[in-house]
C-alpha positions in Angstrom: 52.8 77.0 71.0 54.4 79.2 68.5 52.9 80.9 65.7 55.0 83.1 63.3 53.2 84.8 60.3 55.0 87.2 57.7 57.8 88.0 60.2 60.4 90.2 58.8 63.4 91.9 60.3 65.8 94.6 58.9 69.0 95.9 60.0 70.2 99.1 58.4 68.9 98.0 55.0 70.1 94.3 55.4 67.1 91.8 55.6 68.0 89.1 58.1 64.4 87.6 58.2 62.0 87.9 55.2 58.3 87.0 55.4 58.8 83.9 57.7 55.9 81.5 58.4 55.9 78.6 60.7 54.3 76.9 63.7 55.4 74.7 66.6 52.9 72.6 68.3 53.0 72.1 72.1 55.1 69.1 73.2 57.3 69.2 70.1 61.1 69.1 70.0 61.9 71.0 66.7 65.3 71.5 65.3 65.9 75.0 64.0 68.6 74.8 61.2 70.3 77.1 58.7 73.7 78.3 57.5 75.4 81.1 59.5 73.5 84.4 58.7 70.3 82.6 57.7 68.3 84.4 60.5 68.1 81.7 63.2 69.5 83.7 66.1 67.4 86.7 65.0 64.2 84.8 64.9 64.8 83.2 68.4 65.5 86.6 69.8 62.4 88.2 68.4 60.5 85.1 69.9 62.2 85.6 73.2 61.3 89.5 73.3 65.0 90.5 73.1 64.3 92.2 69.5 61.4 93.7 67.9 60.3 92.6 64.3 60.3 95.2 61.4 56.9 93.6 60.3 54.8 90.4 60.7 53.6 88.9 63.9 54.8 86.2 66.2 53.0 84.6 69.2 54.0 82.2 71.9 51.0 80.1 73.8 48.7 82.8 72.2 50.4 85.8 73.4 51.9 88.3 70.9 55.7 89.0 71.4 55.2 92.6 70.7 52.2 93.7 72.6 52.1 91.1 75.3 55.9 90.6 75.9 55.4 90.3 79.7 53.2 87.3 79.3 55.4 85.9 76.6 58.6 86.2 78.8 56.9 84.4 81.7 56.4 81.4 79.3 59.7 81.2 77.5 63.0 80.2 78.8 65.9 81.2 76.4 69.5 80.1 76.5 71.7 82.2 74.0 74.6 80.8 72.2 76.9 82.7 74.5 75.5 82.6 77.9 76.2 85.8 80.1 76.9 84.7 83.6 78.4 86.4 86.6 81.7 84.7 87.3 82.1 86.3 90.7 79.0 84.7 91.8 78.5 81.1 93.3 76.0 78.9 91.4 73.6 78.8 94.2 73.4 82.5 94.8 73.4 83.1 91.0 70.3 80.7 90.6 68.5 82.4 93.4 69.1 85.9 92.2 68.1 84.9 88.7 64.9 83.2 90.0 64.1 86.3 91.9 64.4 88.6 89.0 61.9 86.2 87.2 59.3 86.7 89.8 60.0 83.4 91.5 60.3 84.3 95.3 60.0 82.9 98.9 59.7 79.2 99.3 59.2 78.6 95.5 62.4 80.2 94.8 64.2 77.5 97.0 62.0 74.9 95.3 62.9 75.9 91.9 66.5 76.3 92.4 66.8 72.7 93.9 64.9 71.4 91.1 66.8 72.7 88.3 70.1 71.9 90.2 69.0 68.3 90.4 67.9 68.3 86.6 71.1 69.9 85.4 73.3 68.0 87.7 74.7 71.2 89.4 74.5 70.0 93.2 78.1 69.0 93.4 79.3 72.6 92.3 76.4 74.9 93.7 79.0 76.5 96.1 81.7 77.0 93.5 82.3 80.4 91.8 80.9 80.3 88.2 84.3 81.7 86.8 85.9 78.5 88.1 83.7 76.1 86.2 84.4 74.3 83.1 82.7 75.1 80.0 80.3 72.1 80.3 79.2 73.3 83.7 78.8 76.8 82.6 76.4 75.7 79.9 74.6 73.8 82.4 74.2 76.7 84.7 72.8 78.7 81.6 70.2 75.9 80.9 69.3 75.8 84.6 68.8 79.6 84.5 66.3 79.2 81.6 64.3 76.6 83.6 64.0 78.4 86.7 60.4 79.7 86.2 59.5 76.3 84.7 58.6 77.7 81.2 56.3 76.1 78.6 58.8 76.9 75.9 62.5 76.3 75.8 64.5 78.3 73.1 68.0 76.8 73.1 70.7 78.3 70.7 73.8 76.2 70.3 73.4 74.5 73.8 76.4 72.1 73.1 78.8 74.6 71.7 82.4 74.2 73.0 81.6 70.9 74.8 83.5 67.8 74.8 81.8 64.6 73.3 80.9 63.2 76.8 79.3 66.5 77.8 77.4 66.8 74.5 76.0 63.3 75.0 74.9 64.4 78.7 73.4 67.6 77.5 71.7 65.8 74.5 70.0 63.3 76.9 68.9 66.2 79.3 67.2 67.9 76.2 65.3 64.7 75.4 64.3 64.3 79.0 63.2 68.1 79.1 61.1 67.4 76.1 58.7 65.3 78.0 57.5 68.3 79.8 58.4 71.4 77.7 58.3 72.4 74.0 61.6 72.9 72.7 63.1 75.1 69.9 66.6 73.8 69.2 69.2 75.5 67.1 72.6 73.6 66.5 75.2 72.9 63.8 75.6 69.3 65.0 73.1 67.6 62.6 73.4 64.3 64.2 72.2 65.8 67.5 69.1 66.9 65.8 68.6 63.4 64.2 68.7 61.8 67.6 66.8 64.4 69.5 64.2 66.2 67.3 60.8 65.1 66.1 60.7 67.8 63.4 63.0 70.0 61.5 62.7 73.6 60.3 65.5 74.6 57.9 65.8 78.4 57.2 67.8 79.7 54.3 68.2 83.3 53.4 65.8 84.4 55.9 62.9 82.2 54.7 61.7 78.6 55.8 63.1 76.3 53.1 61.7 73.0 54.4 59.6 71.7 57.5 59.2 68.0 58.2 60.5 65.1 60.2 64.2 64.2 59.1 63.2 61.0 57.7 60.6 62.6 55.4 62.9 65.3 54.4 65.4 62.7 53.4 62.8 61.3 50.8 62.3 64.6 49.2 65.6 66.0 48.5 66.5 66.1 44.9 69.5 63.8 45.1 68.3 61.7 47.9 69.6 58.5 46.3 73.1 57.5 46.5 75.1 54.4 45.3 78.7 53.4 46.3 80.7 51.0 44.1 84.1 49.8 43.6 85.0 48.6 40.2 88.1 47.7 38.3 87.4 48.8 34.6 90.7 49.1 33.0 90.8 51.3 29.9 87.5 53.2 29.0 85.3 56.0 30.2 83.9 54.5 33.3 82.2 57.7 34.5 80.4 58.3 31.3 79.1 54.7 31.2 77.7 55.0 34.7 76.2 58.4 34.2 74.3 57.1 31.3 72.4 54.5 33.5 68.7 55.3 33.9 67.9 57.5 36.9 71.7 58.7 37.4 72.0 62.2 37.8 75.6 62.3 38.2 78.5 59.8 38.5 81.8 60.4 40.4 84.9 58.3 40.0 88.1 58.5 41.6 91.3 56.4 41.3 92.3 54.2 44.4 95.7 53.1 45.4 95.2 49.6 44.4 94.1 50.1 40.8 90.3 50.0 41.7 87.9 52.9 41.0 85.8 54.3 43.7 82.4 55.4 42.2 79.6 57.4 43.7 76.2 57.7 41.8 73.7 60.5 42.7 70.3 59.4 41.6 66.6 60.2 41.8 65.2 59.2 45.1 62.7 56.7 43.5 65.6 55.0 41.3 67.8 52.3 42.5 70.4 51.5 39.8 72.4 48.7 41.6 71.2 46.0 39.4 71.9 47.9 36.4 75.5 48.6 37.5 75.9 44.9 38.2 74.7 44.0 34.6 76.8 46.7 33.1 79.8 45.4 35.0 79.2 41.9 33.8 78.6 42.9 30.1 81.8 44.8 30.0 84.0 42.3 32.0 84.6 44.6 34.9 85.7 43.4 38.3 83.0 44.5 40.9 84.0 44.1 44.5 81.5 46.5 46.3 77.9 47.7 45.5 75.7 49.3 48.0 73.3 52.0 48.7 74.3 55.1 50.6 72.4 56.0 53.8 70.8 59.5 53.3 71.5 61.5 56.6 70.5 65.1 57.8 73.7 66.4 56.8 72.9 65.5 53.0 69.5 66.8 53.3 70.8 70.2 54.9 73.5 70.5 52.0 70.8 69.9 49.3 68.3 72.3 50.5 70.5 75.2 51.6 73.1 75.1 48.6 73.7 78.3 46.8 71.5 78.9 43.7 74.7 78.6 41.5 74.9 75.0 42.4 71.2 74.1 41.9 
């Protein structure tokens, strides 16, 4: 559905995207992640034909975004981070107007407007002024707008920004439902949202793709994927140094707890599990041990590991 090769975009000497290469297959829901300024929005705007690339190529459904932009626009529904709506228009008339602009006219206009209102739960507010709607409803109107021409590809830039937890859950479920019929490229800073919604993750860092895989596979590849949590009462002695010396432990962090215990976090190689070694060490030295377990690796840890600065690597 999406094919990007050698894509580069420069702004007045600043390179936002550099030699970008990735693909998205039809029917995938792909999370597009990266730090602020990494090039996510620039890439999505190029794919949506809102920006031109400096060099390289990008295509959607086999059509080039530069030379065949009309065909691309007819197949892409783009929801930007800040949805530009007309606050003085009512929801119904706005959607009818936007559908007509996209070439959806006559009976099909009414059909598509009714369909997206139903899909985005807008029937109860279709006669209200957009300016009087809550942030959550305005986001739904923006998403309905992106769906009016029944696009093959949906590009969603921070679709849940500014929403409360209940609204986020509703939009998340809507995205999962849309994924049954559309290919979706989703950019968000809510990493738990990606874990629950996306089948694959693309991480962009400094304008390049730093990782591409399922969330589970990425967790197994990161450098400090392993993590052990322990609570030990060691008394006098260098607890941190003793734990750091265990096989497979890259780093040990120890902090004092209010009740005289020490909270210990061990960063390990993904293939090592030093819990047995920690228990033996505690027994040999007469330390009290009241907690010992493995930390679950989530996408937040993966993201931090992959996008951390060169100075911290």
